[in-house]
C-alpha positions as CSV (number, residue, x, y, z in Angstrom):
1,M,-16.3,-20.7,1.4
2,A,-13.8,-17.6,0.9
3,D,-13.5,-14.6,3.1
4,Q,-14.6,-10.8,1.9
5,S,-11.9,-9.4,3.6
6,T,-8.4,-9.7,4.2
7,S,-5.7,-8.9,6.9
8,T,-2.9,-8.9,4.2
9,I,-2.2,-6.3,1.5
10,I,0.1,-4.6,-0.9
11,M,1.2,-1.4,-1.1
12,V,3.6,0.5,-3.9
13,E,5.6,3.5,-2.5
14,P,4.5,6.5,-4.0
15,E,8.6,7.0,-5.1
16,H,7.3,9.3,-8.9
17,F,4.2,10.2,-7.8
18,G,3.2,13.3,-10.2
19,F,0.2,14.5,-11.9
20,N,-0.5,12.1,-14.7
21,E,-2.4,14.2,-17.8
22,Q,-3.2,11.0,-19.2
23,T,-5.7,9.4,-16.5
24,A,-6.5,13.2,-16.2
25,K,-8.6,13.0,-19.4
26,T,-11.6,10.4,-17.6
27,N,-10.5,11.3,-14.2
28,P,-12.6,14.7,-12.5
29,F,-11.2,13.4,-9.3
30,Q,-7.5,15.0,-10.1
31,H,-6.3,18.4,-9.7
32,I,-3.4,19.7,-11.5
33,P,-0.3,20.6,-9.1
34,N,-0.4,24.2,-9.5
35,Q,-3.9,24.8,-8.9
36,L,-2.4,23.7,-5.2
37,H,0.3,26.2,-5.3
38,K,3.1,23.3,-4.8
39,N,5.6,22.1,-7.3
40,T,7.0,18.7,-8.3
41,K,9.4,18.0,-6.1
42,E,6.7,19.2,-2.9
43,I,3.8,17.4,-4.0
44,R,6.1,14.1,-3.9
45,T,6.9,14.9,-0.3
46,L,3.9,15.3,0.7
47,A,2.4,12.3,-1.1
48,L,5.6,9.8,0.3
49,S,4.9,11.7,4.3
50,E,1.1,10.0,3.5
51,F,1.9,6.9,2.3
52,A,4.2,6.1,5.4
53,E,2.0,7.5,7.8
54,M,-0.7,5.3,6.6
55,V,1.2,1.7,6.1
56,K,2.4,2.6,9.7
57,K,-1.2,2.8,10.7
58,L,-2.4,-0.2,9.0
59,R,0.2,-1.9,10.6
60,Q,-0.9,-0.5,14.1
61,A,-4.7,-1.7,13.0
62,G,-3.2,-5.6,12.4
63,I,-3.2,-5.6,8.9
64,T,0.1,-7.2,6.7
65,V,1.3,-5.1,4.7
66,Y,3.9,-5.2,1.7
67,L,5.8,-3.2,0.1
68,L,6.0,-3.3,-3.5
69,P,8.7,-1.6,-5.1
70,S,8.0,1.0,-8.3
71,N,9.1,0.4,-11.8
72,T,12.5,1.5,-11.8
73,K,13.2,2.2,-15.2
74,V,10.0,4.2,-16.4
75,S,8.7,7.0,-14.2
76,T,5.1,5.3,-12.9
77,P,3.0,8.8,-10.9
78,D,0.2,6.2,-10.2
79,A,2.0,3.5,-9.3
80,V,0.3,4.1,-5.7
81,F,-2.5,2.3,-7.0
82,P,-1.7,-1.1,-7.2
83,N,-5.4,-2.4,-7.1
84,N,-5.8,-1.5,-10.9
85,W,-3.9,-3.8,-12.7
86,F,-3.5,-7.4,-10.2
87,S,-6.3,-9.0,-8.4
88,H,-5.3,-12.1,-6.3
89,H,-8.2,-14.7,-4.8
90,A,-9.0,-17.4,-2.2
91,D,-8.9,-20.5,-4.7
92,D,-4.8,-19.1,-5.8
93,K,-5.5,-17.2,-9.1
94,L,-3.7,-14.3,-9.7
95,I,-5.3,-12.6,-12.6
96,F,-3.3,-9.1,-14.4
97,Y,-5.7,-6.8,-16.4
98,P,-5.7,-4.6,-19.6
99,I,-5.5,-1.1,-18.8
100,Q,-6.6,2.0,-20.9
101,T,-3.6,4.4,-20.3
102,P,0.0,3.3,-21.8
103,L,1.7,4.8,-18.8
104,R,-0.1,3.0,-16.1
105,R,0.8,-0.3,-18.6
106,H,4.4,0.1,-16.9
107,E,3.4,0.0,-13.1
108,R,3.2,-3.8,-13.6
109,Q,5.4,-5.6,-11.3
110,K,5.0,-9.0,-12.3
111,D,7.5,-10.9,-11.0
112,A,8.0,-8.7,-7.4
113,L,4.4,-9.7,-7.0
114,L,4.9,-13.4,-7.4
115,A,7.8,-13.0,-5.1
116,I,5.6,-11.3,-2.6
117,I,2.9,-14.1,-2.9
118,S,4.9,-16.9,-2.6
119,K,5.5,-15.9,1.2
120,T,2.0,-16.5,1.7
121,S,0.1,-18.5,-1.0
122,K,0.5,-22.0,-2.6
123,T,1.8,-20.6,-6.6
124,P,-0.7,-19.0,-8.3
125,K,-2.8,-20.2,-11.3
126,I,-2.2,-16.8,-13.1
127,I,-4.7,-15.9,-16.0
128,D,-3.2,-13.2,-18.1
129,L,-6.0,-10.7,-19.7
130,T,-2.9,-8.0,-20.6
131,Q,-3.2,-8.7,-24.2
132,D,-6.6,-7.8,-24.6
133,E,-5.1,-3.9,-24.4
134,K,-4.7,-4.4,-28.3
135,K,-8.3,-5.0,-28.9
136,E,-9.1,-1.9,-26.2
137,L,-11.3,-3.8,-24.2
138,F,-10.2,-3.2,-20.7
139,L,-10.8,-3.9,-17.6
140,E,-8.9,-2.3,-14.5
141,S,-9.6,-5.4,-11.7
142,T,-11.1,-3.8,-8.6
143,G,-11.2,0.2,-9.8
144,S,-13.6,-1.6,-12.7
145,M,-15.3,-4.5,-10.2
146,I,-16.4,-4.8,-6.8
147,F,-16.7,-8.2,-5.5
148,D,-18.8,-10.1,-3.3
149,R,-16.5,-12.6,-2.7
150,V,-18.4,-15.1,-0.4
151,H,-21.3,-15.5,-3.5
152,K,-19.5,-15.0,-6.1
153,V,-20.7,-11.8,-7.4
154,A,-19.4,-8.4,-9.6
155,F,-20.4,-5.9,-9.8
156,A,-18.8,-3.3,-12.5
157,M,-20.3,0.2,-14.7
158,A,-19.7,0.8,-17.9
159,S,-17.0,3.6,-18.4
160,P,-13.9,3.5,-20.8
161,R,-11.7,1.8,-18.3
162,T,-14.9,-0.9,-17.8
163,V,-15.7,-2.7,-21.0
164,K,-18.4,-4.9,-21.2
165,E,-17.0,-7.4,-23.3
166,E,-14.3,-8.1,-20.7
167,F,-16.4,-7.7,-18.1
168,E,-18.0,-10.6,-19.1
169,K,-15.1,-12.4,-20.0
170,W,-13.6,-12.1,-17.0
171,C,-17.0,-13.2,-14.8
172,K,-16.9,-16.3,-17.3
173,L,-13.8,-17.3,-16.6
174,M,-13.9,-16.6,-12.6
175,N,-17.3,-18.5,-12.2
176,Y,-18.8,-15.4,-10.9
177,E,-22.4,-13.5,-11.8
178,G,-21.9,-10.4,-13.2
179,V,-24.2,-7.5,-12.8
180,F,-23.3,-4.5,-15.3
181,I,-24.6,-1.4,-15.4
182,Q,-24.9,0.2,-18.1
183,S,-26.4,3.9,-18.2
184,T,-24.0,5.7,-16.7
185,S,-23.5,7.9,-19.6
186,K,-24.6,11.6,-17.5
187,H,-21.8,10.5,-15.1
188,V,-19.1,8.9,-17.2
189,K,-16.6,10.8,-15.5
190,E,-17.3,10.5,-12.2
191,V,-17.3,6.3,-12.6
192,Y,-14.3,6.3,-14.4
193,H,-13.8,3.3,-11.7
194,T,-16.8,1.7,-9.9
195,N,-14.8,1.5,-6.8
196,I,-15.4,5.2,-6.6
197,N,-18.9,4.9,-5.9
198,M,-19.4,2.0,-4.3
199,C,-18.0,-0.7,-2.2
200,I,-19.0,-4.0,-0.5
201,G,-17.8,-5.4,3.0
202,S,-19.6,-9.0,4.5
203,E,-22.7,-7.6,5.6
204,F,-22.6,-4.1,3.8
205,A,-22.7,-1.9,0.9
206,V,-22.4,1.6,0.1
207,V,-23.2,3.1,-3.1
208,C,-24.1,5.7,-5.0
209,L,-27.6,5.2,-6.8
210,D,-27.3,8.4,-8.2
211,V,-24.8,8.3,-11.2
212,I,-27.2,5.2,-12.9
213,G,-29.6,7.2,-15.0
214,N,-32.0,4.5,-15.6
215,K,-34.3,3.6,-12.9
216,K,-34.9,-0.6,-13.8
217,E,-31.1,-1.0,-13.2
218,K,-31.1,1.5,-10.4
219,E,-33.7,-1.1,-9.0
220,I,-31.6,-4.0,-10.3
221,L,-28.6,-3.4,-8.3
222,R,-30.7,-2.5,-5.3
223,K,-32.4,-5.2,-5.1
224,K,-29.1,-7.5,-5.7
225,L,-27.1,-6.4,-2.9
226,E,-30.2,-6.9,-0.9
227,S,-30.8,-10.5,-2.1
228,L,-27.0,-10.6,-0.8
229,G,-28.0,-9.7,2.7
230,K,-26.2,-6.3,2.6
231,E,-27.5,-3.5,4.7
232,I,-26.9,-0.3,1.8
233,I,-25.8,2.8,2.9
234,E,-27.0,5.4,0.3
235,I,-24.2,8.1,-0.8
236,S,-24.4,11.4,-2.7
237,L,-22.8,12.5,-5.4
238,D,-21.1,14.7,-3.6
239,Q,-20.0,12.5,-1.2
240,V,-18.7,10.6,-4.3
241,F,-16.8,13.3,-4.6
242,H,-15.3,12.8,-1.2
243,F,-14.3,9.6,-1.4
244,C,-17.1,7.6,0.4
245,G,-17.1,5.3,-1.9
246,N,-13.8,5.0,-2.5
247,I,-13.6,2.6,1.2
248,L,-12.6,-1.1,1.7
249,E,-13.2,-3.5,4.3
250,L,-10.5,-5.4,5.8
251,S,-9.7,-7.9,8.9
252,S,-7.1,-7.1,11.2
253,K,-5.0,-10.6,12.1
254,S,-7.4,-11.2,15.4
255,G,-10.5,-11.4,12.8
256,E,-11.5,-7.7,13.8
257,K,-13.3,-6.0,10.9
258,L,-11.7,-2.9,9.9
259,I,-13.7,-0.4,7.3
260,V,-10.4,1.8,6.4
261,M,-11.4,5.3,4.4
262,S,-9.2,9.0,4.3
263,T,-10.4,11.4,6.8
264,T,-11.8,13.1,3.8
265,A,-14.7,10.4,3.4
266,Q,-14.8,10.4,7.0
267,K,-15.5,14.1,7.6
268,A,-18.1,13.8,4.7
269,F,-19.9,11.0,6.2
270,T,-23.0,12.0,8.2
271,P,-22.8,10.8,12.0
272,E,-26.0,8.7,11.1
273,Q,-23.5,7.1,7.8
274,L,-20.9,6.2,10.1
275,N,-22.6,4.8,13.0
276,R,-24.3,2.3,10.2
277,L,-20.8,1.6,9.0
278,E,-19.6,1.1,12.5
279,K,-21.9,-1.7,13.6
280,Y,-19.6,-3.8,10.7
281,G,-16.1,-2.7,11.8
282,S,-14.3,0.0,13.0
283,I,-13.3,2.8,10.9
284,V,-9.2,3.2,10.2
285,S,-9.1,6.5,8.9
286,F,-6.2,8.1,7.0
287,A,-4.8,11.4,5.8
288,I,-4.0,11.6,2.4
289,P,-5.0,14.7,0.6
290,T,-2.5,15.1,-1.7
291,I,-2.5,11.6,-3.3
292,E,-6.5,12.0,-3.5
293,A,-6.0,15.4,-5.1
294,V,-3.2,14.8,-7.5
295,G,-3.8,11.3,-8.0
296,G,-7.7,11.0,-8.3
297,G,-7.5,8.1,-6.2
298,G,-8.7,7.2,-2.7
299,V,-7.9,4.6,0.3
300,R,-9.1,1.5,-1.3
301,C,-7.1,2.7,-4.5
302,M,-3.8,2.1,-2.8
303,I,-4.6,-0.9,-1.5
304,G,-4.4,-4.6,-3.6
305,E,-5.6,-7.1,-1.2
306,I,-3.9,-10.6,-0.8
307,F,-5.7,-13.9,0.1
308,P,-3.1,-15.8,2.4
309,T,-3.2,-20.1,1.5
310,S,-4.1,-21.0,5.3
311,K,-2.0,-23.8,4.9
312,F,0.9,-25.0,2.1
């Protein structure tokens, strides 16, 4: 049986970090650097410092962190968010995804990623969906989808970056049950990625149900999570904007469950919510205010999970 969480991850240093106008059209979490009274060089320096401290703290917590280089030929301001262009699975499948914005497609470092995976796992079976970009069928990996890896159920919320047809194709290829939430039109920007609103751990689920306009769909999602044995911790739309949905369960090398999040999210959770979360893992938080504000993504977005083969 697959594990829900891993102790091995990929991260990409924000060498070209900055404000991406292409992604800002669908991401209300991004803020123009001038609004922060900082220039591009200062923004990049701050992002690099935040990144380095996060890597250090993750390694101290027992997580194996592999660093993947950014594309040296093209400036990629969002490369620090690698979870959008690939996903790796315990059955040795590696999937590359169709990305909505042209600039972000340059973030894909397939050969370099395969070289890292080869240190931990068998040579994976590659499923490449990137050609679907030509048909404008987008699905941005674990940004667009939230997995219950144990029960093989995937959840996705409709957005310009998450197309139902592509999601259904993925579920068929991976033999997953799919739960697609269509009625998010009122909050379409807030659900630019499903992982801004939702996280699934081994025994818990954090979710904002307020972004779902249809009561029937809202109930379907709630009942499905309950049927999977998850304790549901609901968050508000305001908490979504503080990245409370953008968290992730990891497992340390010693097997301890960790729930990683930003300090922004940790401060926005209520004491009662944090107490409920801490039943399922130790909270490890990171101060990444520059990356959050300019890049519009949080801690979960910065992590690409690898599921090593135990014997290969």
